[in-house]
C-alpha positions, 0 to 999 in steps of 0.5 A: 870708920863706920862707912863701907867705902869702896874705890872704883877707877873711873876709866871714862874720865880724863884730866885737862890741866889749864895753867898760866897767870890768866887762867882764872879770869879765862875760865870765869868767862867760860863756865857757869860757876863762879871761879872766884869762889875757889880763890876765897877762903870761905865755903860759898854756896854750900860747896864742900870742904876745902882744907888744903893750905899748901899751894904749889908754886908751879904746875911741875910740882903740884903732885909733890906735897911731902912738906904737908903732913895734913890730909889735903882736900883740894878746892873744887866746884862743878860747872858747865860750858854752854854754847851760845844758845845756852845748851850744855856742851860739857860738864866738868869738875874744876879742881884748884891747885893754885891761883894759876893752875886748875885741873878739869875733870871731864868725860874721856870722850869729850876731853880732846873736844874740850881742849879744842873748845878752850883753845879756840877762846884762849886767843892770845892769853898766856895759858897752857891747855893740855890733857894729862895722859898720866892721870887716873881718876878714882872715886871713893864712895860708900856702897850703901848710900849714906843718908845725906843728913849724916854727911857734912864737911867735918865728917867728910874730913874725918872719913878722908883722914881715916883713909890714910892716902899718901899726900905726896902722890894724890890730889883729892877733893870731895865730889862738889855735886852731892856729898853722897858721891864721896871723894874723887882722887887723882893719881899719877902713878899706877904703881904708887902706894895710893894706887895699890891701896885703892886697888885693895878696896876696889868695889868688885861685886859691889854696886858701881859708881855709875849705879850710885849716880843713877840712884842719886839722879846725877847725870853727866855728859855726854850720855845723860846730859846730851851735848847741844840739847840739854839745858843746864837747869833741866840737868840740875846744875842749880841744885848741884852747885854748878851755876852762879846767878851773880857772876859776870857774863859767860857764854850762854848765860842769857837763857840760863839767867832768864829761865832762873829768874822768870821761868819755871823748870818743868823737866829735870833729870831724875832717878828711876827704879825699874820695878819689872824684871826682864826689862830689855825694852828699858833703853835710852830714849824709851818713853815713860807715860802715866798709865791712867792718863796715857800722857808722857811724863819723860824719857829714859836717858841711860840705865844700869841694871834696875836703876835708870836716869831720865829727863822727867816732868817733875809735877806729873811724876810727883802727882802720879806718886801722890795719886798712886798712879802707875808709870809705865813704859810706853812700848811695853805697859807691863814694865812699870817704874818708880820716879823719885825726887832726890833727897838732895834737892832743895825743898824750895827751888832757889829761884823761888825763895823770898827775895830772889 
């Protein structure tokens, strides 16, 4: 394998299991993405590799795929749940195990709230919703950020097979947001063969998964995507394959659809590099401004070491770069930062393409 993959246990993630004959239609009315794409054989909307052909018959044996000798990457997609005002309250990765069983990979602090939210809308549907307390979520990623042009479905499949993870105790998927985030692996037994193997390639003294997310400009709720305040398109849901503009109604759809079809998304979550050392003032909520004009260009959302992530005014940041103007911290103008446009962003906004 020509990539230096490392593994990190994501202690801040939880798994919610949603099962029942009406699960897919229930989720379809709740999330921003189109659950029907998980039910199809084709790869839609640029979603990553789905190669699993084994579908467990029920929720009890979904982790027992010994019959399959082929490395199995499950179908998954990124999605958000919105409130009635169109603001983000949760963001999740949805992993399909069968047509009646789905896993929701969410932030651990949000798990109980998400279960309560789903149960509130479940009404009388025959759906079971519960937190899987035994599940552990790991990320396998390259410590050195792989150029996006060097990753495609075929390459990812080959890399995964070379990892040689046990099929029997593993549920794996390509991260459906950005391929540079690597693979997400769910295991049920901390003493299993897979757990030991992942521990052997853990990323001690390596750049962290959170650092990688920030370098890529990928935010997650509740810290970078603020529940009840963040808008899905400002949080890059459209660029992260997390929203469908062609499916039926879901909670909060109206504002999102209207913004996509008629509005302009002026602010977006973007990666920030802190050029100045001794930068204790660079904390969540810190304002960034153009030193030349004195105008605000955005705010820091979160930070790890020299990498941060912020909700930024895209045009102002890009114009500052083009004109060689410094972006600085409003509270301490000796601290200058670089705001970059992620390479995984489309060249043209999907809403502005011809025919849209």
